[in-house]
Structures are given as C-alpha cells and as structure tokens.
N, C-alpha and C positions, 0 to 999 in steps of 0.2 A: 598672535602678536608675540615676539620673543622677549624674554626678561630684559635684554639690553635696552629695549624700547621702553618697557614697563618702569625699569629702575630710572634710567635717566638718558635713555637713547633707542637705539632701534636695532633689530635684525639678528643679533649675534647667535642667539639660540637657533633660530630658524636656519642661519647659515650652517651651523654645526651640524643641524639634522640633514640638510641637503648634502653636505660632505661626507657624511658617515652613511648615506642611504637610507635614512629612516625619517620618521615624523611627516609632516605635512607643509613643509616649506614652500615657498614660491616656486613654481614650475612652468606650466604652460603660459605662453603669452596672453595677456588679456588687457584691453584698452582701459585707461584710467576713467574715472567718472567726473562729471561736471562740478566744479567747486560751488556748492550751494548749500544753504542751511537746511538741515532735516531733523527730524525729532531725535532726541537723545536715545542712544542704543539701536538705531535703525541701521540695517546693513548697507554696505556700499554696492551698487548694482553696476552692470556694464553700461558703458556709455561711450561718448566720443573721446578722442585723445586729448585729454585736459587733465588738470590737477584732480586728486581724488576728492570724493565728497566730504566737506566738513561737518562734523556732528557736534553741535552745541551741547554742553553738558550743565548748563546753569542758566537760568533766566537773566538776560542782560539787565544791568542796573546802571541808568544813566549812559548807556552805550547803545549805539545803533548796531543791531546784530547784522544788518546787511554790509555796513562797513567794516565789521570784524571778520565777515567771510571774506572780503575782498583782502584783507590783510593776511589772513591764513592762506588763501589760495596763491598769493604772491610768494609765501614762504615755503612752498613744497616743489619737489622737482616734477618736470613734465617729461612725456615721452620724448619730445624733441631735445631734450637736454642729453639723453642718453640712447642716441640712435643705434639699433642692433640688439638692444637688450629686451629680453622677456619682461613683462609687466603684470603686476597683480596687486589690486587695491588691498590695503591693510585694513584690520579691524582692531577692536579693543574690547576687553571683557573684565569681568570682576576680578579675575586672578591678576590681569596685568595691572589694574588700578591698586590692588593690594601690594604688588611687588613694588610699585612706584612709591607708595605711601612709606613702606619699609625703608626704601633708599633715602627718601627725603628726611626721614626721622634721623636716620644714621647720619647724613650729612649736616644736620642741624638747620634743615630749610623748611619753612613753613609752607603747609599745603596751599597750593595755588588756588586763587578765586578765578576760575575758568569763565570766560564769557563765551568762547567757542573754540572747538578743537578740529583740527585737520589732520588725520592719520596718515595721508599721503599714500604712496605707492610703492611696493618692493619691486626693484629693477634687479635682474639677475642676467648673468652672462658667463656660462662655464661656472667656475668656483667662486666667482665675485658676485656679491650682492651689495647694492647701494640703496639705502633707504632715507627717507626724509619726513619729518612731521612739523607742524606749526601750531602753537597754542597762543591764543589772544587772552590775555589776563586783565584784570579790573584797572591796572595802572601801570605807567612807565616804571614808577619806583619799584614796584613789586617785581616786575620782569628783570630788572637790572640788578636788583640785590640778590635774586635767585642765581642770575648768571655768574655774578661775581663770587657767590658762595660755593659754586662748582669748582672754582680755580684753586683748590686747596688739595693737600695730601690727605685730609680727612676724607673728603668726598671721593678721591681716588680709591681709597681703601674700601669704601662701601661697595665697590663693584664685585666684591667677593661673593655677595648675595647671588649673582648670576649663576654660580656653581650649582646651587641646589635646583634652580629651574631647568638647566641643561639635563641634570641626572635624573629628572622626572621622565625622560624618555627611556623607554626600554632598551637595555643592553648598551647604554651609554655612560661611561665613567669619566669625570674629569680627574686627571692626575695633576694638573697644574694650571693656576690661573693668577696672572700678574696684571696690574693696571700702573701706568706711569703717566703723569702729565706731559704733554708735548707742547711745542711753541704754538701760541694762538696768535694768528696774523689775519684774522678776517677784517676786510677793509669796511669801515664805517659802522662796525659794531659797537654796541653800548657796553659791552662786557661779555665774557665768556669764558670757556675752557676747551681744551683738546685732550682727549684721553687716548692712551694706546694700550689695547686690551690684547693679550695673548692667552690663548687656551689650548693646552694639550689635553687630548682626551682618547679613550678608546671606544670603539663602536663596532657594529657588525662587520665593517670592512677592516678592522684592525686599528692600530695607532695612527693618529692624525693630529692636526693642530689648526687652529683658526686664528687669524691675525686680523685686528680690526683697529680703525681710528673712529673715534665718536667726537663730533664738533657740536657743542652747545653753546649758543649766544643769543643775545637779546637785541632787537632793533626797536626802540620804543616800548610799547606794551605787547610785542609779539616775541614769544620764545621759540626759537628754531633748533632744531635737532637734524643732524646729517651724520649717517654712519656708513661706512665702507668695511666690508668683511670679505676676507679671502680665506678659503679653506685650503690647507695644503700648501700655502704660499704667503707671499708679504703683500699686505694692503699699501695703497698709495696715499700718503698724507697730501701730496701735491694735488693730486686729482681731486681729493675731497675739498681742499682748501679752495680751489678754483671754482668748484661748483658753490661752495658756501659764499663766496664773493659775488656769484650771480644771484644767488637767493637774496643776499643782503641788499643788493642793489635794486631788486624788484621790490621789495618790502619798503625801502626808502622811497622809491618812485610812487608806490601806492599811498604811503602817508602824504606825500607832496601833492598828490591829485586830490586826495580826500580833504585836505587842508584848504586847497585853492577853491574847491567847489562848495565848502561849509558856509563861506560868506562871513561878514563880520558878526562878532558876538557882543553883547552889552555887558 
C-alpha cells in the first residue's frame, strides 16, 4: 500500500511507481474479493467481482462486527463502478500503519479506535489509478471529528511525509511535492476534506509528475477515503466527487437498512 493511503488516503506512491516503470504497483486485472470479516492481517485472496475483503483490526466493543462489515463494504468501490479498469485487492502492513500514525500525529488527530477496516481495491487504466477504503470506528463522533480535523491547512501540510515513502523506491527522487485543500462537495457527508496533491519526480524513465485528488469524509461511524492519481497528466476531481457521492449514498442506505432491521431498543 502506498504512503498516500497510509497517511490519510491511498495509492499515490504506487501510482508514481507505475508511472516511472518501477515498484510493484497494481498491474494485471484481478477480481475483488467478497466483503466479509477475516482475521486481522490475513491477506485478501481472489474471489468474485465484489468489494475487497474487510480486515478487522480490533475486537468489536458494543458493535456487531457483521454490521460493521456491511458498512465498510458499502464504502468501497466495486468493479461495476469502473468498467474497463484492471483491479487488484489492496493490503496493509506495519510500515503503512506507522506512516498513518505519523500523519495523524502531525495533523493533531487522535489514533482511531477501529472496529473493522476494508482496504478496498486498486483500479488502474493506463496512467490513472483510483483507490478507495473504508474504516468503521467506535462512534459517529470519532469519525466526524477526524473528518473535520482533516479540513485544515495544518493537515494538508502533513502530506509532505509522502515524499520520504516514494523515495524509498530505488532511482526515484521527488523534486517537488505540494498539497492544497480543494472544494469539498460530497452529498450527505457528515464532514470531510479534499486534498490536491502534485508530485514532480525523476525515475528510471526520466522526469515525470503525478497529480492526485484525495477525498476523505465521514458517514456516521464510517470513515471513507477515495483517491484518484494520474501520472503524467491531470487527475479529475469531478470524476472522484461523482464516485464519492455514490459511496456516500450506499453507506447511508446501509445505515438505514441496519437501523430498520434492528428493532426497538429499551
């Protein structure tokens, strides 16, 4: 998983590697895996065309893990959302977790109390990569507070940490990295932010650049991340916002269904 995802989003480091001809970024088409809870740290295997496997990272406390899995599955892109794209399930490791902790500390955001995580699928078409992920945390308040804290210049400046992760790739040097806040217009979101990240770098193929938009937002207790990165060209915020609206609607629908089937509470 690239640092963009580890810090507060997805895919930028992997997309840069694809663009410069190095690394092990998404390549051949692979079906997503079914959205179901599995032991923490277990890899995602091949399966039918559906959301990627959700991986719980904490024992649920007062939360039904099956319900959390439904919310997380609703918050990631499916193959039908991006026809014609190659797909590859994404994973997470200790280095990614460390990068995310560093970003959150820099942004002044408390470490999340995860109930369940779905790392989603990396979709690629030419020089464009689109990724999504969904984390279900312990409460609505926690997710909304984190989403609102991301919408600051302080958080935007914390993206500079991605430079170091990209440069861990042999023969890749970042010459410039800038991040600015972009308009956030996701329908039905409880809070969030959009980052525009631009990276100039040199690699085995010479000078190039990566242009990315990252949308981070909360729907109830579900934290969603959507990233679109194009190497050697401009990424589309309109495309990403449209996809974010789709995911927001799905999570809202999942919440409504879970609420309607829960029955009265005393």
